[in-house]
C-alpha positions, 0 to 999 in steps of 0.5 A: 499499500502506498504511503498516501493509501496508509494515511487514506486508511489512518483517516477512515480509522480516525473517522470511524473512531469519532463516530464511535466516541460520539456514539458512546458519549450519547450512550453514556449521557442517556444512561446517566441522564436521569434528570427528568425522573429526579424532577418528577420524583421531587415533585411527588415529594413536594405534592406529599408534603402539601397534601400531609399539610392539608390533611392536618388543616382538615383534622384541625378544622374537624376539631373546631367543628367538633368543639362548636358542636359540643358548645351548641349542645351545651347551649341548647341544653340550657335553652330548652332544659326549663331550668333557666327562667330568667328572660334576660339570660334565655335572650343572651343564650338565644344570641349565643346559640345563633352566633354558634350556629353561624360559626358551624356554618362557616366552619362547615363550608371551610371543611368541605373545601379542605375535604374537596382539596385533599380529595383533588391533591390525592387524586393528582399524587395517585397520578404522578405516582403512576408516572414516577413508576412509568418512568422508572421502569423506562429508566431500567429498561434503558439501563438494561438496553444501553448497558451491554451496548455500551461495553460493545462500543468500548469494545469496538473502540479498542480494537479500532484503536488497536488497528489504528496503532498497528498502522500508525507504526507503518507510517514514517513519523515525518508523514504521520506529523504532516497528517496529523497537523492537516487533520487538526487544523482542517478536520479532513487530511487526505481527500481523493482526486477525482476527474483531476480535482481535489475533492477537498477544495474542488481546484484543478490539480496539475497533471504532474502532482496527481500523477505523482499521488498516483504513484504513491508519492506524498503530495499535498494540494497547492490549494488546500494543503490536503494529502492528495490520494488517487485509488 
């Protein structure tokens, strides 16, 4: 194989290496990126905390209502027991009963609102928990699927690197350094010549140059400086 052919082969390996490394990076990102699941779990934790607070408010409201109901029971007992004879005291008891009944009505409305809120929050939490469970299952499936694929890509990368190292050993250091310098600067170091034109810059290559490149000499394009390669 000519020197230009070796460098072209080296470039193909480098392209494959880059492609595989990109694939590996994508797989690793997918394996490690559980942001959506963490956000969903955090949201569920917050919903649970809010639900507990709402339940505490509901329980407190129930106790307050029970206290008021006990008070109205006691006042009604005094009103209708027949033991209270003083008209003024009866009027005061009736006013107190009216006030307590008003408080009971208000507290019942508040309690109904709290109960409705708790029911809505419980329903939302149930839906959210199901969604988190679904996301967990997807995450586990992704780990099962992508984990082996990651190992495969790493093995493929190791094999390509080994092939590359073997090929580099066959290339003289001056040619390799030229290749690396152009590759790092321009991305593609070796380009084919077709119909007398450099496929890197599409400028016509002098006949003498592409003939030398065909013969296997290390020839660079006068315009873009890439290494010319003819099969």
